[in-house]
N, C-alpha and C positions, 0 to 999 in steps of 0.2 A: 605620372599624376598622383595625386593622394586621393584616397577613398574620401567621400564628401564630408564624414563626420569628423575627420581629424582637425584638432584645435591646436594652434602653435602657442607656446608659452615662453618661448626663449628668445634671447637677442641674437645669438650666433648658430645655435643649434638648428639644423634644418635649412640653413641657407646654402647658397651655391657660390662661394668665393673662388677666385681663380686659383688653380692648384699651384703649389709652390715649386713643384718640379717640371712644370709644363714647358717653360721656355727651352731649358736645356735639352728635353727630350724631342721637341719638335725641331730644334735647330742642330741636332745630332752632337751636342757637346757632352751629353751624359755618358759616363763610362760604365759599360756592361762587361761582363766576364771576358768575352772575346776581344774586347777593345784593349784590356790592360797589358802593359809591357813593363818590365822592370830592367834597370841598367845591368848589362852583362848577361841577360836571360839566355838561356837555351831553349831550344824548340823540342817538344816531346811528340811521340807518336806511339800508338799501341797496336800490337798485333792481335788479330781476334780469330777465334776458331771458325773454320768452315764447316765443322760437323755439329749436329744438335746434342750428341752424346758419345764420348770417346774417352779412353784412358790415355793419358799423355806418358809415353814410354821414354821420351828423351827430348831435351831442348838444347841445341847447339848454337851458341850465340858468338862464336868466335870470329866468323867472317864479318859479322856486323860490328863488333868491337874493333876490328882492324880497319874499317873503312875511315878514311880521312875526314875528320870533322865530327865523328861520333865520340862523345865524352863518357857515355856510360850506358849499360843496358841492366834491366831489372826483370826478374821474374818472381813468381810466387814464393820461391825460396828465400827472398830477401826480406819477407815479412817475419816478425818474431813468432815463435811457437805460442800459441794462445789457448787459453782455457775457456770453455763455454761460458759466456756471460750474456744475458739477454738484457738490452738496453731499451728503455722506452723513450723514444725520441720522436717527437712530432705526432703524427697521426698513426704511428705504428710502433712496433717493437721488433727488434732483430738481434740475432745472436752475433757478437762481433766476429766469431769464427766465420759465419756465412758472409758477413760484410767483407771481411779480408779476402775470402775465396772468390767473392764476386768480383773484387777489384782487380785481382789477378789469380787465375786458376793455380791450383797446386798439382793434384794427382789426376784429376778429371776436368773435362769441360762438360758443361751441362745445358748449353744452347748454342745456337749458331750465333756468333758475335761475342761470346765470352772472352774476356781479355786474357791473353796468355803471356805476353812478354810486352816491355816497354823499352824505348830508346830515347836518349836525349842527345841532341847533335846542335852544331852551330848554325844550322839552317833548316827550315821545314823540310826542303827537298832531300837533304842529306838524310834527315830522320826517316823519311817515308822509304828512301832507296834502302836504308838499313834493315827495315822489316822484311824486305824480300831477301835478305841475306840470313835471316834466322831460320833454321832448320828445325821443325817440330815433327817428331814421330808420333803418330796416333794409332791406337787400337780401337777401331769403331765399334761401339756398342749399340744394341738395340735402343730405340728411342720411343717415347710416348708423348702425344700432343693432346689427345682427346681425354676428357674426364672419365667417361666409363672405361676406356682403354687403360688409363693409368691406375684404376682401382681393380682390375682383373687379377686373379689369383697368380697368373703367370707373367704379370707385368714386370719389366725391368725396374729395379729400385734405383731411385736417384742417390739416396743416402742410406747407408746401412745402419746409421745410428739415429734415424728419426723414428720415433713412436707416436702413435695418435694421441694427442692431448685432448682431454675433456671426455674421455670414456671411463665408465665404471664397470668392472675394475681396470686399473691401469693396463695399457697394452704392453705386452712384452715382446711383440713381433715387429720387425721392421715394416714400415708401410709407406705408401705414397700419400695416404691421408694423414696430413700433418695435424689437423686440428678438428674437433667436433664441438659445436656449441648448440645447446638446446634450452629453450624457455618455453613455459607453458602454464595453462590453468585449466581446470574443469575437465570433463570428459568429452574429448573432441569426437571420437568415433560414434558414441551414442548421440551426441547432438547432431551430427551429420546425418545419421540414419533416421533421425526423427524429423529433420528439416522439410518444410514443404517444398522448397526449391533448392537445389544446389548445382553448382558448376565446378568443373575441374579442368585441368589441362597442363601440358608441359610447354614451357618457354625456354628459349636458348638464344645465346649470343656468343661470339668470340671476343677476345680482348680488344680494347680500344686504347689509343694513346691520348695523352693530355693536349698534344699538339702545340706546346709552347713555341714561340718564335725563336727565341734564343737558345742555342744548344748549350750543352754543359761545357764549361771552361774555367780554368783556374791558373794561377801562378803561385808557386810555392818556393820559399827560400829558408832552407834549414841550415844555420849557421854552425860553425864548429864548436861554439860554446853551448850548443844544445837549444839555443833560442830559435824560433821559427815564426815566419810570417807567411800567411796565406791570404791572397786576395781572390775573391770568388763571388759569384752570384748564386744566392740560395734563399731559401725560405726561412733559414735560421742559421746564422753564423755561429751561434752557441752549440747548436747541434753538430755543425762541422767541426768545431773545436773537439767536443767530447767524443765523437766517433773517430776522428783521426787520432786523438790521443790514446783511446782504448785499443785501436787496431795497431798502432805502433808501439804501444806499452810505453808512453812517456807521460810526464806530468801535463795536465791541462794548462797549468800557468805558464808552461813553456811555449805556447802556441797562441799567438795573436791573429785573430782572423779579422780581415778588413772587408766589410760588406760593400760590394759594388751595386749598381742598378741591376734590377732583375727584370728580364723580358718575359714574365709569365712563368708560372710553376704549377698551379692548380692542384698541388699535393705531390707533384713529381719531383720536386727539388727540396724534399726534406730529408734526404739521405746523401751519401757521398759515393761516387764512382771514381773520380780521378784525383781527388785531393791526396789520399794516401800514397799513390803511385807517384805523384809529383814530388811529394816529399821524400821518398826512397831515392828517386833520381837526383833531387837537390843534394841530399846528404852524400851521395856516392860521387857526385861531380864537383861539389864544393861551389855551385852557382845556382841561381834562380832557375827554375824550369817551368815552362808553360805547357799545359796540355789542354786541348779543345777537341771536342767530338765533331765529326761530320753529322749531316743530317741522317745519313744511313746508320751511323753509330748509334744515334739517339733512338731510332726505331728499333734497331736489332738488340741493343744492349742496356737499355733503361726500361723502368718498370712501367707497363700500362696498367690500366684497370683490368681486373680479372674478368675473363669470360665466364659463362655460367650456364647451368641447367637448373630450371626451377619448376617444381611441381607444386601445383596449388589446388586445393579444394575449398570452397566457401559455401556455406548453407545459410538460408534465411527462412523466417516464417512467411506466411502468406501476406502479411501486412509490410513486409519489407525489413523486419528487424533482424539484423545479422545474428546468428546463433552460434556458429562455429567457423573456425578457419584452421586449416591445416596447411602449412607451408614447409617444404623441404627443398633445399637447394645445395648444389655443389659449385664451388668456385675454383677457378684456375688459380693457384699459388705461384706457378712458375717454377723456377729452379730451386728456390728456397722458401721455407715456411713464411707466412704473412699473417695478418690479422683482420682481414675484411669480414670474415665470417661472423664475428661478434657484432661488428656495426651493422651487417645486413640483417642478422636476427633482431637487433633492437629496432631497426628502421622499417620493419616490414608491414606491421598491421596496427601500430599503436595510435594512428589517427582515427581509429574507430573503436566503439564500444562493442566488444565481442566477449561473451561471457565464457566461452569454450575456446581455447586457441593453443595451438602448438606450432612452434617454428624451430626448425633444425636446419643448421648450415655446417657444411663440411668444406675444408680447404684441401685441395688436392695438388700434389706436386706433379710437374710435367716438364718436358724439355723445352722450356720457353723462358724468356727473361723473367726475373722475379717480379711479381706484381707489386705494384706500389699504390699509394693513395692517388685518387683522382676525384676531386670535388665531391664531398659527401661519399667518401669511399665505402662501397658495399651497398649503399641504398638505392641508386637508379635501377640496378639489376633486378632485384626482388620486387621493387615498386612497379616495374614494368608488368611483371606477372600479376601482382596483386590488384593493381587498378584496372588492368584489361579483364580481370575475372569480375570486379565489381561492376564493370560495364555490361558484361555478359549477363550477369545476375539481373541487373536492372532491365535488360531486354527480356528475360524470361518472366519477370515479374510484371512487365508492362508498366514499369514506373519511370518517371524522368530520372536520368542518371545523376543530376543534381540533387533532387529531392531525396534520393536514396542515401547519398552521402550526408546530407544535412540531417536526416532522421537518425543516422548512426554515429554522427560526428563526436569525437572525444571533446570533453570540456574539462575545465579546471577541476581537479579532485578525482578524475577517473584514473584507474590504475593503467600504467604502461604494461607491456608484456612481462617486464622484470618484476612487476608489483609496485613499483614506486609511483606515486600519484602524479599527475601533470600539475604543474604550477600554472601560472597565468598565461595561458596560450590563446591564440587568436584564429584558430582553426575555422570555427563557426563564422567568425567575422569576415574571413576570406571567402567562404561559401556564400554568405549573404551579399558580399560585394560583387561576386560573379553574377549571382542571380539579378542584381540590379544594374549590372553593366549593359550598355547597349550592344555590346557584341553578343551577348547571350540570346538576344531576341532578333538578331539581324537577319534578313532574308539570305538564302543561299542560291547559287546559280546551278546549272546542270553539271553533273558529275561531281558535285561538291558535297562535302560532309563536314560535321562539326563534331569534335571530340573534346572531353574534358578528362583531366586526371589531377589528383591532389598528392601530397606527400609532405615530408618534414625531414628535418636534420636536428639532432640533438644539440649542436653547438657545444662549446666548452669554454673554460676560463684558464685556470692554471697560472703558473709564475710569470710575473712581468716585473721590470724595474723601470722607473722613470725618474729623471732628474729635472726640476724646473729652477732655472737660475736667473737672476736679475743682471743684466749688463749695466755699464756704468752710465748709460744715457737713458735708462728707464724701459728699455725693451727687454724681452723675456726670450730666453732660449729653453726649449724643451728637447731633452735628449732621451731616447728610448733604445732598447735593444731589439726591436721588432723591425725587420726589413719591410719597406713599403712595397706592397704588390698591388693592393687595391685602393690606394689613397689614404694610408694611415698617417702620413705626414700632415695632410690637410685636416683630417678628423681629429688628431691630437691637438693641433693648433686651434681648431675650432672649440674643443672642450676646454682647453686651457684658457682661452679667451673669455669663454663663458664663465669658467670659475673665477677669473681674476677681474671680470668686468671691465675689460679693456678691448679696444679694437683688434679685430683679427689681424690686422697688418703690423700689430705691435708684438706678434708672437712668431718666432721662427722655430721649426722643429727639424732635428737632425736625427739620423740613425748612427749610433755610436758603435764603435769596434768592441771586441770582446774584452779588451784590457782597459776600456774607458768607462764602462758601466756594468752594473751587476746583471746576474743571469736574467735572461728572458726565454721563454719557450718559443717554438717556431711560430711563424705567420702561418697558420693553418687551422683547420677544424672551426673556422668562423669565430674565432677567440679574440682577435687583436683589438679591434675597435672596443670590445667589452672589457677585457682584462687589462691590456696596457692603458686603455682609456680610464679605467678606475684608478690606475696607479698615477697617471697624469693628473687627474682631479685631486687625488689625495695629496700629491706633491705641491699642487698649486695652492691647495688650502694651507699647507704648512707655510709657504711663502707669504701668505696673506697674514698669518699670525706673526712671522717675523717682522713683516713691515709695520704692522700695527704697534709691535713692540718698540721699533725704531722711532716711530712717530711719537709715542709716549715719552720716550727719553728726550727727544728733541724739545718736547713741549714742557717736560717736567710734570707730567700728570700720570695717574694711575692707568694701567693698561685698559680697565674697563671703561674708561672715559674716551676710548679711541674707537671709532667704527669705521669699517671699510665701506665706502659708498661710491659707486660709479668709477671704480679704479683709482680712487685716492683715499686719504685718510682724513677723517672730519673729527674735530674735537667736539664732544657733546656737552661740556658743561665748564663751570669756571670761568676765569677771565679770557681764556682761549676759545670759549665757546663759539662755534660756528667757522673756526679757522679751519683751513684745508692745507694739506701737503700733498704735492703730487708724488707719484712714484719715482718720476725722474730726479726730484730734488732729493729724495732719500737715497736714491742710487748714486747721486753725485757726492754724498756726504757718508757714504757707506764706510768707508775706512775710518771715520771718526766716531761712528755710533755702534761698532760691534764687528765690523768686517764684512767680507763678501756675503751675499744672500744667495744661498743654493741649498735646495732641500731635495731629498730622495725618498721615494717611496719604493719599497721592495715588497710585493704582495703575492699571495697564492690566491688569486681571485675566485671567489665562489659565487653561487647565486645566479649562474647562467641559466637561460631558459632556451628552448628550442624555437626554431622558426618553422612555420607552415606555409605552404602555397598551393594555389589552384590555378591550373593553366586552361585556358580555352584555345583550341587550334582548329582552324578551318583549312581544309585541304581540297585540292581539285585533282582527281585521278584521270589520266589519259587511258581510256580502256583500250587503245590500240597498242600502247608501247609500255604500259605500266609505270609510267613516269608520275611521281607524285610532286605537286607543286604546293607550297605553303602559301595560302591566300591571305590569311590573317591570323595573328596571334596575339593573345593577351595574357600576361603573367601577372597574377594577383598575389601578393605576399604579405604576410605579417612580418614587418621589420623592426618591431619595437618602437624605437624612435629613430628616425633618419637623422644622422648627424650632419652629413654632407649630401644632400638629395641627389645631386648629379651622379656621385659615385654609387649610391644605392641603386639608383635606376640602371646605371651602367652594369653593375653586378648582376642584376635580374635578367637584363637583356643578354649579357655574355653567357650566363649559365644556361639561359633557354636556347641560345644558338648552338652551344656545345651539344646539348641534349637532342636538338633537332638533327645535328650531324651524326650523332650516335644512332638515332632512330632510322635514318634514311640512307646513309652512305658509308659510315666508318667502320672498318673492321680490319684485323690482322688476317692476312691470307698466307697460309704456309702450303708448300707443295709436299710431294710424297717423299722427298728427301730430308724433310724437316727444316726447310730453309724458307725465310720470309720472302715472299715475292713482290710486296709493295712498301719498301722501306724508304719512302719519300713522298713529298706532298703532290708530286704528279700523279701517283698511283693510289695513295692513301688520300681518299676524297673527303676533305673538309668543306663545310659550307664556305662560300664567299659571299659577298654583298649582293650578287645578282641572284643568289638562291633563296633569299630571305625577304620578307616584307619587313617594314618598321615594327619592331616588337614593342607593344605598348606595355609599360610597367606601371602597375597600380600598387601603391604603398598604403597598406593598411597598418596603422600604427596603434598597437596594443602594448603600451610600454611595460618594461621590466621593472617591477618595483625595487629589485636589488641592484639597480645601477643608478647612479645620481641623475642621468639624463635618460633613462628607460631603454638603454641599448640592448638589442638582441643581435646575434650574428646574422649576416644576410647573405654571404658569398656562396654558400653551398646548396642551400634549399633549392635555387632555381634550375639546378641540373636533374633533380629527382623526378618531377612530373612529365617532362616532355615525351619520353619514350612511350609511355602509355598513351598520352594525349594524342600524339600523331597516330599511333595505332588504332585508337578508338575512332578518330576522325576518318581514317581510311575505311574502316568497317562501316561507318555511317554513309560514306560515299559510295562505296562499291559492293557492300554486302559480304565481304570476305574478312575473315579475322586472321591475321598474321601473327604467328607466335615465335617467329624466329627473326633476329635482327642480323643486319640491317634489312629495312624493307625497301631494298633497291629495285629498280625497275624489272629486272629479270624475275625476282621473286614475287612481286606484285602481279606481273603478267601470267606466270605460271599459276598463281592462285585463282586469278580471273578466269583462266580458260582451263581449269583443272578437269572438267567434265567433257570437254571437247576432245 
């Protein structure tokens, strides 16, 4: 639903048309990564390490190569020798040397599941059999899984060449601390010492996975002339092209990446795991090669969100004015450096006005798969601690937790932790909407409690390309380079139809491959509807001007005498005054009035604004078992302007559901041998429909003035508040504060019976 004050002013924006890809998806016709097959294709398989940390002393592939049906075998030695180069792709940055070593290990394996060798054969059964014939000799090394353990003076080093970035002076000593980020202002220690009330605590969690339904898969064909085709599902096929080209040291123009449908990514499909390996196998065999992960492979060898340990201290005056916040956290980086710490620092406390603040984040290498983006990467973890502490502070002050947040809520012009002032944000509007919502004042039953939490995500803009073309019958084709994960084909068509003043059904949107359109950044960071949408609107505006010019030529009048009205051209004066020409008529005569009508907009979109959200959660705690049931859930969010309202509500509901799973059930469980014990959906417990009530999504629309239709990104904000909202609700219901995730029944039960 919309907040009551929202006023609509558009013809198409904010409506709920049928999604253009819906029929193919519900009938099974849509092609995803695992569905695609190429003529003459070989089947690939990857051998993975059983050890969390070991030196590879030898790999013998001769028996595998001799197996009938095996066409080739690849190891890390088949990659070119690379120089360190950090590439900023998607929501993160990675060194291409690390990407290559993650695709196929070279000298060491760094986590259980690390790829060691790959085969390509004429049948999948033969490929799997060949893996058993590869002999790998390992020298096992000590491993580290925990954060404090990895930072100990005597901890085994994962990389001898990693120095801690972000420290002054520069570190000269190898370390498992790959990065340190600090931001702050004021005198935090003095302000905390002088606070009337303060709270503090340590919060912790293990890594969690994005849980996308479709596993990673690709088909690669590298021809003898150096030209290559890759078919894959990803959040950014241009990112696939640039990463594969860099890892294999070949020109990007030699690679054409064909985007297939994607079955979810949530940040986890902004990098490459299989594509460079499939390319190597294809070059060696001379045939297309398919590689696909099993579900166990996905859990063991792709990047989850980092686990964390967060220490928080927050102080306030007696009237509830926040005076100081000190937040320090450590995040699991996994086997290779990541960049979630920066986002965590930026997302920790900026939704409040706090004069004295310090936020420090450290990324820590350990023998786990390298951490990757997961929906608002780095924000949910630190927000869990901060919003739990805010609730604890409200208890100590005897204040309503919503009023405490309202009293200290950041508004336009307030400085972020970086010092940059906020633009037109809707945080206060979300809090006011929560206060007015019936959920906030609804009665509770026995053993039930209500919790709230807020949070935000900075969103992004960045490079996008769009082409708007006129077909011969007067319909329009919108082509973009942004994979459609959350409904971008529909939202682009809506914005194009709005700009062109034509029916939605007159516009068709497609996702073009890397050789058919200019560069676009990944679909991630909640940037696509904002940035690619800006490009679509700009290209549509150019088309309108071209069509006005064509009409002027046909009428023989000056351009200024032609107006675009209701999707057609109207002559404003002279003997043709009042005459109209339809788009279809101009399209039919395009060859005689100047040629095809097709316009491109290639932009680096600026002017993005963050999104804010406030979640209300009711739980019921079973005091005998520790089971927590979500009774009611309302997610309120500043969405800028909702382009396709169904999609926006779906994003809010989906993010909230994932956050609830993170809070109550989801976690990586490693045993004392450094091996993952729950690499599958049977043991990695994600919420299903029976675990959740209907999540109510409330859209508060505070438009972004730097977008033609007021867009702000919406996809990542909704996963930020749930962790703390659930924790605060459990505290309200049972009187116990849990500081470690997941808040599974055994932990809740133990906390309830701690004194017994």
